[in-house]
Each structure stands twice: as C-alpha cells, then as structure tokens.
N, C-alpha and C positions, 0 to 999 in steps of 0.2 A: 658400397657395392658389397654383396654377400661374399663369402669365401669359406673355403672347407674349415676354417677354426671355428665358425658360428656354430653353437649347439643346437641350433634349429634347422641346420641344413638337411640333415636325414630325413626330418619329417616333412621339409618342403621338396625334397628328391622322391620320397615315396608317392606324394601327393601327385607331383608331376608325372611321374612314371605311369600311375592309374589313369590319370585325366587324359594323358595324350598317347596313350595305347603302348606304352615301352613294356611295362611289366604289370601282372594282375595276380592276386592271389588264385591260387590253385582251387578247383572245385568250390569257388567263392558263393555260388547259390546254395551249397550246403553247409555253408559255415566256413569253407576253408580247411585246410590240412595243414599244419604247421610243419615248415622246413621245406615245401614245396611251391613252385612258382611257375606261371605260365608267361610266356614273352608274347606280347602281342604285335600288331603290324609293324610298329617302329622298333619295337625291342627287338624283333626275330632278323628285321634288316641290320640293325646294330650288331648284334651277336654274330651274323653270318660274316658281316663285313670284317670283324675283328678275327674270325677264324681264317677266312680268305688272305688278310694280309699276313697272318702267321704263317699258312701253308706256302704262300709265295714266295715269302721271304726265306723261310726256314727250308723248304723242299724243292721248289721249283726253281728259284735261282741260286741254288748252291749245287755243287757237282758230287758232293760226299754226303748227301742225304737222300733216302728213299721213304717212300710212304707205306703205311700198313693200315689195315681195319681189321682189328680182331674183335670176335664174339664178346657179348656182354656176359654171358654164362660160360664159364670153361669147366674142365674136368675138376672135380673138387680137389683131387690130389694136387693142381697147381697152388691152391691157397695153403695146403699143409705144406709143401715144400718151401714156399715163399715166408712162412711162419705167420700168416694171417689167421690161420684158425686157432694156433694156440696164444699168439700174443697180440693180435690186432685188437686192444681194448683201451678204454678209459676208464679210470677210476671214478666210478659211481658212489653218490651219498643219496640215501633218501631221508626225506621228512616223514617220520611215521605219523604226525598230526595230520599234515595238509595233503600227503601223498605226492609231494613234488619231488622231482630228481633234479640232482645238481652234478655237474663234472666237478670232481674234487678238486682240480687244479683251477678250476674258475669260481671257486667258493673260497673267499678270502675271511680271514678272523684276526684279532689282535686282543690280547690282554689289556685290559684298563688299570694302568698303572698310576697310582697316586703316592706322591711321598716315598717311591721306591718299592712299593709293595702292591702287588696284583689285588684287585678288589672285585674283578669281573671280567667278563668278556664281551666282546661285540663282533658282528659279522656283516658282510656287504658282498654283493656279487660283483664279478670282474667288470669293470667299465674304465671310461678313460678318466675317472675320478675317485677310483677306488679308496686310494689314500684319504681323500678328502671326505668320504662319506664314511669310512671308520673312525676319523677323528671327530667328526660331527656326533656320530652316534656313542661315542665316548664321553664326548662332554655333555649329552644328554644323559646317559646312564649315572654320571657324577652327580648332575644336578636331580635326578628322580630320586637318588638314593640319599642326597642331601649329605654328600661326603665332601668334607672340607678338605684343603690341602692343594699340593701342587700336580697337577695331571702331566704326566711324561707324555710325549708325541708317540702317536701309535707306530707299531711295528708290524707291517702287513705280512701275513704268510698265507700260503695256501693251504687247503683242509688236507692235502697229503703230508704236511708237517706237523699235522697236530698228534700229540701223544695220546696215548690210550686214555690217560687218566683225565685229560683237557676235553676230549669228546663230548662228554655229558654236559659240560659246563659251557660250551659255545652255542648260541641261540640260534635257531632256523631262521633265515632269512625271512621265511614265510609267516612265521608265527610272533617272531620277536622274543620268542621264549626259549631256554636251554632245555636240554634232556629228550630231544624228539629226533635227533640227526645219528644217523648210522654210521659206523665205521665205513672208510672207502672200500669198494670190492671192484673187481674186474667185471666191465660190461663189454661183451664182443660187438663191435659195431657194423659186422657185416649182415645184411639182409640175407635171410634164408629161405629157399623156396625149393620145390621138388620139381623132378624131371620124369616124363612119364607119367604112367597112370598109378605106380605105387605111391606110398605115403611113408614107407619104413626108411630106416637109415640108408638103405642101398639107394634111394631116390634122392637124397639130399644134394643140393647144390647151392651156390651162392651168386648174388648178383656182385660184379666185380666192385671193390673198393677203391681202385686205382686202374689205369690203362696201361701202366708200366710192364706188368707180368706177359701181356700179349706179346711185347716186343722181344720178351727174353725167349720165352718158349717156342717162338717163331725164328728166333735168330739163325738156327742152321738153313731152315727153308730159304730165307733171304738170301744168305750167304752161298748156297748152292745155286739159287735161281737169278739172283738180283745182278750180277755182274759187278759185284763191289769188291773193294779191298780197303784194307786198313789205313789210316782210320776212316771210318764211316759212320753214319747215324741211321736209326731206324726211327721214324716221327709218327706220331698218332694223335687223333683228336676223337674224342668219343665221350659217352656219358659213364659216370660212376655213381655208386650209391653207398651212402654212410648213414647208419642210424644214429645219428647225433643224438646225445641224450639232450643238450640245449640249444636247438637251432636259434640264430639272433642276429641281429644287425642286418635285417631285411636279407638279400641274398648272399652276403657275405659267407656265411655259414649255413648251407642249407643240406638236406638229405639227399637231394638229387642234383647233381652238378655237372658241369662239361671240364674235361681236361684237356690241356693241349702239353702232350709229353714226347720228350725226345731222348734215345738212349745212343749215345756217342761212344762207339767201341774203339778202344785204342791198344795197341802193343801192351804186353805186359812190363816192358823195360821201358815204356815212354814216359816222358816228363808230365805225369798226371797234374802236378801242382800248376804248370804252365797253361796245359790244355784247360783246366778248370777255370784259372784267369782269364782266360780268352773267353769262356763262355759266359762267364757272369758278366764281362762288358758288353758281348753281343747282345745278351738280354736286356742289359741297361739301355743300350743304345736303340734296340726295337722299341721299348716303352717309349722312349722320347719320340721315335718317329710316327707313333700313334697319337701324340698330343699330351703325353702327360709331362707335367713340368719337372724340370731336375732340382727342383728345392724341395719337393715333395717325396723324392726319392732318397733312400738311404740303404747301406749294407750293413747287415747282421752276420757276423761270422759266428757260428756254433763253437762253445767251448769243447775243447778235446774231451774232458770228462763227461760230457753230456750226449757226445756222439754213440751212435750203435758201434758194438765192437768191430764191426767190418768197415764202417765208414773211414775215408782217409780226411775226409773234410766236407763241411756244408756251409753255403753262404747264401743267407736269404735276402733278397731285394724287397726292402719294406716300404709302404707306402703310407702318407700321412692321411687316414680317413678321418673323417669327422670324431668317430668314436676312438681315436688313437692310432697310433704307429703300429702298422699290423702287417704279416707276412705278406706279399704278394706273387713273387716266383721264387721257388726254391733251386738251387743248383748245387748238387750233390755229386762227390766222388764216391763211389759205390764199390771200387774195388772188382774182383770177378766174383762175389759173394752169389748174386743171383743166378748167374749162369752155372756156377758150381752146386748150387742146391738142387737146381732141375736135373742137372747130370746125374746127382746121386740119387735123387728121388725116382726119376725115369729108367735109369740104366742107361740113358743114351747119352753117349758122350758129347760135349760142347766145346770141344778143343779145334782148332784149326791149325793148318800147318804154315810154318814158316819158313820161306823157301831161303832165305838168308842164313839162318842157323841149323837148317833142316830137322827143326824141334817143333813138337805140337805144343801149343799152349792153350789156356783160356783167356780170351780178351778181358781187360778191364774197361769200366764204363763210368762216363761222365753224365749224370741225368739233370736236364733242366726240364722242371715242371711247373705247369701254372694254370690257374683255373679260369677259363673264359668269362665266367659271372664274377668273379673277382676284379678282372681287367675292366669289365663292362662297369660295374660299380665304382671304379677308380676313375675311369674317364667321365662319368657322370658328374662325380663329386669335383673333380678338377675344371668341369666345363661349366657349371652351374653357376650364374651370378644374377644378382637383381641390380638395376641401376637407374637412375632417373634422367631421363631424354625428354627433348622437346619435340613435339609435334610439328607437322607441316604450318600450323598455324601459332606457332611460339608458346604453346601450353605444356608444361611440364607433365610428363606421365611416366609411370614405372614400367621398365622393359625387362621381361624375363628372358635370358639368352642361355643357350648352352653353347659354348664354344668347343664344339668337336673337331677334330682333326678331319678334313676333307677326304682323308683315306677311309675312314670309318663311320662317316656322318651317314645316318639311315637315308637321307634324302642327299642328294648332290645338288639339282637345280630345281626351283621352283619356277614355272613360267606363268606369267601372270599378263593377260590381256587388261591394258588399262581400264576398258569399258566393256561389259558382256554383252551389251546391245548392241555394238558395232560391228557387223560382220567382217568388215576387213581387218579389224583387229584381231578378231577370235579365230578367223581364218589362217593367219600368220601365225597365231600363237600356236594353233593345234598342228601346223606343219613342222613346227620347230620342236614342239613336245614330242611328236612322233618320231623325228630324227634322233633326239637324245635317248628317247625311251630304247632304242636299239642296243646301248651301250652301258646305259647308267640308269640308276633309280632316280625317277625325276616326278613331280608332282604337278599338277595343273590346277590353278585356283583362279575362278573368277566372282568369289563371292564377297560382297562387301566392299569398302573404300581400300584404297591401296596400303594405307598406313596399316590397318587392321590385318591386311594379309601378309604385310612384313612382319609385325609381330607374332603372327601363329607360327611363321617359319623360324624366328629367332627362338622360339620356344621349343622347338625340335631339333633345332642344330643344324639347319640346313644352310650351307656356307654362303650360297649366292642365289639371288633373286634375278631374273630377267623379265624386264616389263615390255611389252609390246605396246608402244604409244604412238600418236599421230606423226611424230618425227619418222617413225619406221616406215609408214605407209605414204607419207607425203613429200619426204624429202630423199634425195638421191643418197646411195651408199647401204641402204638396207641394214641400220644399225638399230641396236636395242639397248635401254638402260641395263646396266650391270649394277646391281645393288649388292656390296658386301658386306656379310653379317656382322663382322667384329668391330669395323670401323664404321659402319652406315654409309660409307662414301659411294658416290654414284656415277659413273662413267659411261660414256658410249662404247659400244663394241660390236664387231661383226660377227656373225655366224662362225666364220673359219676361226676368228680370235677366241670364241667362246670353246671350240673344241679344242683347241690348241692349250687352252688354259687348264681345262679339264684334264687333258691327256698328261699334264705336268704335275698337276696338284693332287690328283686322284689315286694314281697309279705307282 
C-alpha cells in the first residue's frame, strides 16, 4: 500500500488532482502561471468543506468567537503600521548566468573538506534530502577533481550564513559553476497595485499578505457592535497574496492562497501561556477531527532567540508531507503589539475599559493561523493509498482510494442503480438521490458495471455508495446495499438509517 513516505506520492497526487478535477494549473491553456492554481469541481467542494468545518467549529459552535470579512485591499498605512512595507521581505539570491532567483534560506551549501582542508564548495536547493544531495555533490566533486584523501561529512548551511569571501566560491544550482551568485538582498513579497485613476505614489496600495490585520484594524468596531466581552476572538477566512520567489511543492507554497485566522483577545493580566497551550491543543484536535492521523502531526516550539521582539511564544503544528515535515498551523502569542502599532499610526486609541480595575488597557492576543490549501494538501497526502484487492470474480486488481473524513469528503454518498435500463431501479434511485441532494453533496452514477463505479468513487474519496438493486424493489423493507469505502463491506440499510448515519458522521 502506498503511503506518505514514498517519494513518488506527490507525483501520484498531482496526477490524481488533475485527472479527477480537484486541482488544475491556473491559465493552463496559456502555459500556466507559476504559483497559481484553480480548484476544479471536486477540489472546490473539498476546499469549501474544510472552510465550513473550521467556521462551524471555530465560530458557530463557540460562544466566544465572532466572524469578520475584511477587504483584500486596505489603506496602505495599515501595512506601514504592521511593518509589512519595511520588513515583509525574504532574502533573495540571483544567478547572474541563468537569471534564476532563489530564496537565500532555501539555497544550501557546504564546503568540501578533505583531510581537514576545504578544497571547494557544493550547493543544493532545499528538499527532504538536502543533506544527501550535498553529500553526493561533494563526492562527485572529489572524484571529478581526482582528489585523494578522506572526505568529511558535509555541513549544510543556508545561503544567509555564507561569508562575503565564500559567496564567489559557491556554485549556482542552475549552472553547477561558482562565481554567478549574488549576495542576498531583501525582496518585499507584497503585490503592489494602484487604486483609482492615478498611477503615482499617492495611488499605491497592496494586496494583503495576510488576513490578520483586518481583524486588528476592525477590533474597536467589533468591540463596540458585537456585544462581546474578554476573552473573545475574531475569525476570518479569506484570500492572501505573497509574491513568493520560489513557489514549490504543488499548492503548499503558492502566490495566491486562502487563510483561516483567528485573533483571540485576552486581558493584559491573563495567563497568556495557559491560553496559548489551550489553543495549540484545540487546533491539534481539530486537525484530527478532519481526518489527519496523529502519527503525522508534531509540535515545533520556536526558539526564544528566533522570535520577533514582541512575540511571547510561537508553536507550529507540523505535518509530515512527502517532501518533509513542514509547518501546517502556527499558534502565536503576539502580546499587544499589533493593536498598539495601529493605535500609534492612526491616532485612534485601541484601549478598552476594565470595569474591575477601572483602568483602560490594550488587550493581548493569541493568533492561530492556518492555510486552507495546506490542510487540503495534507488530507490528500494522508488519505491517498494504492492497494491490491479482488474483484467480484476473484481477480486481483489495483484500487486507488482517498480515505477522506466524511466531514470534508467532496461527495458524501454515491447513488447507484444496479442497472440503468431497469426503470423501477432508476426511479427509486432518482427519488433517493433527490432527497439526499437537499442536504448533501451526492453523485448519481449509472454508467458501467457496479465494480467500476465503486472504484471511481473510491478514487475521489466518497465514503459511501448506495446501490439500488432488485432486493430494494422486490423484497419488503425498502432497503439498499450500503458499501463502505475503507473496508469495502456491504450491508443492507433503510433510507431512515442512511440519513441517521450521515447526520452522525458528516456534521
């Protein structure tokens, strides 16, 4: 059976996503545009289900969270106050020969050390096997140069750690030759645009690189109108845009993506650490509820010396993707920095009044922030499997299956009449299909033999298939054959039991 440790899993997933209508390259007929993707019929359903589950659990089923939808283009002073105009940048490295660009923290290098002496340098782009690639490059370098002696293990460093004298000696990944890489320089990742008819500096605006600032600048509006009290949160789902230097790993790092963020405001004297830990566990449990296996989740606590000066602590929930363990969900304790910045820049106080102490203060905030696209990729990686099964004649065939949680599966039930030319079967199937359609995303399929129809539904992650067969129309009880995706077990079920099952498992 395939699993997420196999190196070809990403290739299989990208193929499945295109073939079955989950994800397409954007503008494909024109050759595509790197870092942008379109979600097809099944992908848009899966993405919507992820958003809906998060919104229902985060907002509707809690008494302390309210929702917000802020605009994508905001006043440019928002991004000056937040620090994005001056500081939202990645270190960029150019190859002067190939004209390719790299993020300095994703370009790795190592000296080639033989018998304790550096005899050259090798480089490699970040991947799940960066160290192995560098070691292989070092061994090849030693052979090509016919150098004798003992080769030391490579010590991988990213390009931000390269000294000025070392930069001309490190080979470009594009050419394999040294001398063409520039020193790292700042590259602001915000997309710039113009608002109105003018194109001068007065009209400059930005596509938002995160949704969080919308919650901060609307904090007082929500406080004054939302009938809220501390502690409380403001949640938002929306598109963000970052001009990534090197989009990669399919939809994991793209230039247009969707975020689900929540700002949880607490009293300045509250136990922020306890609140932070509670939200880390809430987020972890939510990921389990949409089908991610606990074995592929881990926690990474950012080192204190790596935190922003205003941050009290940040913990990332990591997921084991096929290309390595990567950040999935970040939970940050940001103090009162953001509200304080906007109060200073706008001249509008962001304080609230504490009835108990009769003092005004600026609330502190805990921020869980996650990308919809990264969750979608994670559930595809965790759910994908290929396995050998026997058909109804006992022949072994390969089954591709997506084991998606019923909560997020794009199609909840497939309704299958055993034969499409038997009116009694098709009529009963259509009746059931229309009833289910009022509440759920369902699929009607009467094409091909029943085994092939099951396989099609397995491949798109449909949890259940209901077959309308001759027992349905000829025997008392009006029962159907319910076939469960993961076990492939078949049982008889009534219409009432089917709706009860969906009510229990889907919501």
